[in-house]
C-alpha positions as CSV (number, residue, x, y, z in Angstrom):
1,E,-38.9,-3.9,2.4
2,K,-40.2,-7.4,3.1
3,I,-37.0,-8.5,5.0
4,F,-37.1,-5.5,7.3
5,S,-40.9,-5.5,7.6
6,D,-40.8,-9.1,8.8
7,A,-38.0,-8.2,11.3
8,G,-40.2,-5.4,12.7
9,I,-37.6,-2.7,11.8
10,L,-39.2,-0.9,8.9
11,K,-41.7,1.9,9.6
12,N,-44.9,2.3,7.5
13,N,-43.9,-0.6,5.2
14,N,-42.1,2.0,3.0
15,F,-38.4,1.7,2.6
16,Y,-38.0,5.4,1.7
17,D,-40.3,6.8,4.3
18,P,-38.6,9.7,6.2
19,Q,-38.7,7.7,9.4
20,N,-36.5,5.1,7.8
21,I,-33.7,7.5,6.7
22,N,-31.2,6.1,9.2
23,L,-32.0,2.5,8.1
24,V,-31.4,3.4,4.4
25,H,-28.1,5.0,5.3
26,H,-26.9,1.9,7.3
27,I,-27.9,-0.4,4.4
28,N,-26.1,1.7,1.8
29,Q,-22.9,1.7,3.9
30,A,-23.2,-2.1,4.5
31,L,-23.5,-2.7,0.7
32,R,-20.5,-0.5,0.1
33,A,-18.5,-2.3,2.8
34,N,-19.3,-5.7,1.4
35,L,-19.2,-5.1,-2.4
36,L,-16.9,-2.1,-3.0
37,F,-14.2,-2.6,-0.4
38,S,-11.8,-5.6,-0.5
39,K,-9.7,-7.0,2.3
40,D,-5.9,-6.7,1.6
41,T,-6.6,-4.2,-1.2
42,D,-8.4,-1.3,0.5
43,Y,-7.7,-2.3,4.1
44,I,-6.1,-5.0,6.2
45,V,-7.2,-6.6,9.5
46,R,-4.4,-6.5,12.1
47,D,-4.5,-6.7,15.9
48,N,-8.3,-7.2,15.6
49,K,-8.6,-3.8,13.9
50,V,-9.5,-2.7,10.4
51,Q,-6.7,-0.5,9.1
52,I,-6.9,1.5,5.9
53,I,-4.3,1.0,3.1
54,D,-3.2,4.1,1.1
55,E,-4.0,3.2,-2.5
56,F,-0.9,5.2,-3.8
57,T,1.8,4.1,-1.4
58,G,0.5,0.8,-0.1
59,R,1.2,1.9,3.5
60,V,-1.2,1.6,6.5
61,L,-2.8,4.9,7.4
62,E,-2.4,4.8,11.2
63,G,-5.2,6.4,13.1
64,R,-7.3,7.0,10.0
65,R,-10.9,5.7,9.8
66,F,-13.5,5.8,7.1
67,S,-16.3,8.3,8.0
68,D,-20.1,8.2,7.9
69,G,-20.4,4.7,9.5
70,L,-18.5,3.0,6.6
71,H,-15.6,1.9,8.9
72,Q,-18.2,0.4,11.4
73,A,-19.8,-1.5,8.5
74,I,-16.4,-3.0,7.4
75,E,-15.7,-3.9,11.1
76,A,-19.0,-5.7,11.2
77,K,-18.2,-7.4,7.9
78,E,-14.8,-8.6,9.2
79,N,-16.3,-9.6,12.6
80,V,-14.0,-7.4,14.7
81,E,-14.8,-5.1,17.5
82,I,-17.0,-2.2,16.3
83,Q,-15.6,1.1,17.5
84,E,-17.2,4.5,17.8
85,E,-17.8,6.6,14.7
86,N,-15.4,9.5,14.0
87,Q,-17.1,12.8,13.7
88,T,-15.8,15.5,11.3
89,L,-16.2,19.0,12.8
90,A,-14.3,20.9,10.2
91,S,-12.4,20.3,7.0
92,T,-10.2,22.1,4.4
93,T,-8.5,21.3,1.2
94,Y,-4.8,20.7,0.8
95,Q,-4.6,23.7,-1.5
96,N,-6.2,26.1,1.0
97,Y,-4.1,24.6,3.8
98,F,-0.8,25.1,1.9
99,R,-1.8,28.6,0.9
100,L,-1.7,29.7,4.6
101,Y,2.1,29.5,4.5
102,K,4.1,32.7,3.5
103,K,6.7,30.6,1.6
104,L,6.1,27.6,-0.6
105,S,8.7,25.5,-2.4
106,G,9.5,21.8,-3.0
107,M,11.4,19.3,-5.1
108,T,10.0,16.2,-6.7
109,G,10.5,14.1,-9.8
110,T,6.9,14.5,-11.0
111,A,6.3,18.3,-10.7
112,K,6.8,19.0,-14.5
113,E,3.6,17.2,-15.3
114,A,1.7,19.3,-12.8
115,A,3.4,22.6,-13.7
116,G,0.1,24.2,-15.0
117,E,-1.8,23.3,-11.8
118,L,1.0,24.5,-9.5
119,W,1.1,27.9,-11.3
120,R,-2.7,28.2,-11.3
121,I,-3.2,27.4,-7.6
122,Y,0.0,28.5,-5.9
123,D,1.6,30.9,-8.5
124,L,4.7,28.6,-8.3
125,P,6.8,28.1,-11.4
126,V,8.5,24.7,-12.0
127,V,12.2,24.6,-13.0
128,R,13.6,21.3,-14.4
129,I,17.1,20.4,-13.2
130,P,19.1,18.7,-16.0
131,V,20.3,15.2,-15.3
132,N,23.9,14.7,-14.4
133,K,24.4,11.8,-16.8
134,P,22.3,10.6,-19.8
135,C,19.7,7.9,-19.0
136,I,21.0,4.4,-19.9
137,R,17.8,2.5,-18.8
138,N,16.6,0.0,-21.4
139,A,12.9,0.6,-21.5
140,K,11.5,-2.6,-23.1
141,K,8.1,-2.9,-24.8
142,E,5.0,-3.7,-22.7
143,Q,3.7,-7.3,-22.7
144,F,0.1,-8.3,-22.7
145,F,-1.4,-11.6,-21.7
146,V,-4.8,-13.2,-22.3
147,T,-5.3,-14.5,-18.8
148,Q,-4.0,-13.7,-15.3
149,D,-2.5,-17.2,-15.0
150,E,-0.4,-16.6,-18.1
151,K,0.8,-13.3,-16.7
152,W,1.8,-14.8,-13.3
153,T,3.6,-17.7,-15.0
154,A,5.6,-15.2,-17.2
155,I,6.5,-13.1,-14.2
156,V,7.7,-16.1,-12.2
157,E,9.7,-17.4,-15.1
158,L,11.4,-14.0,-15.6
159,I,12.3,-13.7,-11.9
160,K,13.7,-17.3,-12.0
161,K,15.8,-16.5,-15.1
162,V,17.2,-13.3,-13.7
163,H,17.8,-14.9,-10.3
164,E,19.9,-17.6,-11.8
165,T,22.4,-14.9,-13.0
166,G,22.8,-13.7,-9.4
167,Q,21.2,-10.3,-10.2
168,P,19.0,-9.1,-7.3
169,V,15.3,-8.8,-8.1
170,L,12.8,-6.3,-6.8
171,A,9.2,-7.2,-7.9
172,G,6.6,-4.5,-7.3
173,T,2.9,-5.3,-6.9
174,S,-0.1,-2.9,-6.6
175,T,-1.8,-4.6,-3.7
176,V,-1.1,-6.7,-0.6
177,K,-3.1,-9.6,-2.2
178,A,-1.1,-9.5,-5.4
179,S,2.2,-9.5,-3.4
180,E,1.0,-12.6,-1.4
181,K,-0.1,-14.3,-4.6
182,L,3.4,-13.8,-6.2
183,S,5.0,-15.0,-3.0
184,E,3.0,-18.2,-3.1
185,L,4.1,-18.9,-6.7
186,L,7.8,-18.2,-5.9
187,A,7.6,-20.6,-2.9
188,E,6.1,-23.3,-5.2
189,H,9.1,-22.9,-7.5
190,G,11.5,-23.3,-4.5
191,L,12.7,-19.7,-4.7
192,S,13.8,-17.9,-1.5
193,F,12.5,-14.3,-1.1
194,Q,11.5,-11.6,1.3
195,L,8.1,-10.1,1.3
196,L,7.4,-6.4,2.1
197,N,3.8,-5.1,2.3
198,A,1.5,-3.3,4.7
199,V,1.1,-6.4,6.8
200,N,4.8,-6.5,7.8
201,D,5.9,-2.9,7.3
202,S,7.7,-2.6,10.7
203,H,11.0,-3.9,9.1
204,E,10.5,-1.9,5.9
205,A,13.9,0.0,5.9
206,S,16.0,-3.0,6.8
207,M,14.3,-5.2,4.1
208,V,14.9,-2.6,1.4
209,K,18.5,-2.1,2.4
210,D,18.9,-5.9,1.9
211,A,17.3,-5.9,-1.5
212,G,20.5,-5.2,-3.5
213,Q,22.4,-8.3,-2.3
214,T,23.5,-10.8,-4.9
215,G,20.7,-13.3,-5.7
216,K,18.2,-11.5,-3.4
217,I,14.5,-11.6,-4.4
218,T,12.3,-9.0,-2.8
219,V,8.5,-8.8,-3.4
220,A,7.0,-5.5,-2.4
221,T,3.9,-3.4,-2.8
222,N,4.4,0.1,-4.2
223,M,5.3,1.3,-0.7
224,A,8.8,0.0,-1.6
225,G,10.7,1.6,1.3
226,R,10.8,5.2,0.1
227,G,13.8,7.2,1.4
228,T,16.0,4.0,1.7
229,D,18.8,3.5,-0.8
230,I,19.1,0.1,-2.5
231,I,22.8,-0.4,-3.1
232,L,23.8,-3.1,-5.6
233,G,25.8,-5.8,-3.8
234,G,24.1,-4.8,-0.6
235,N,24.5,-2.0,1.9
236,S,28.0,-2.7,3.4
237,D,27.5,-0.5,6.5
238,Y,24.2,-2.2,7.2
239,M,25.5,-5.7,6.7
240,A,28.6,-5.0,8.9
241,R,26.2,-3.9,11.7
242,L,24.2,-7.0,11.3
243,K,27.3,-9.2,11.4
244,L,28.5,-7.4,14.5
245,R,25.1,-7.9,16.2
246,E,25.2,-11.6,15.4
247,V,28.7,-11.9,16.9
248,L,27.8,-10.0,20.0
249,L,24.6,-12.0,20.5
250,G,26.5,-15.2,19.9
251,R,28.9,-14.3,22.7
252,L,26.0,-13.5,25.0
253,V,24.3,-16.8,24.6
254,K,27.4,-19.0,25.1
255,P,27.3,-21.0,28.3
């Protein structure tokens, strides 16, 4: 109250006076932007714009903006151009939207856990398709560390150990910031790697196709190039196209 009274903005010297309702809203959004939303975790700044990161996939949500003035508050925080606020004229839930269709079906690896919900909302049963071959994955026990530094050190040492055998490594992280932290540590140990996150997602498919090559290290957020096969030893078709491109370009640039 004192700060805004001294600035001549507060009406009637009472923060919660009805005349100050817009001011209260702006302050609440500014507090949320500064204290609850983190750069490179909830959003990135690219091309002088604040872009939202999907918390589940790690991808940039193109064209999406936070509502209710929150996006403008984050733009002010990051000192980029403040754009006009989006206005929501109507909304619906995913459930009601999908129920507009006459036929509903789908296939996913995680439907069994939501079988009850799918039946309750859409009257859809879930059928589990048996695996073609028994699972041979070696699921090792979880490891716990007292400090973050100990965890990062153990991760780098494991990557280094596996890399020395020639086995390709795909290291998944939950945020852009974590992927860049791991990249810095790998660089300090002299390890060569490729980094895939929301900041450089334009080459996502080609980087993931590369991830299976011998001795390759790929650091990625959980966007991880969905829909692109990682073939051990490398994708031969893709590598052949790259080699052909290099040869053709080499011929073009010769004097």
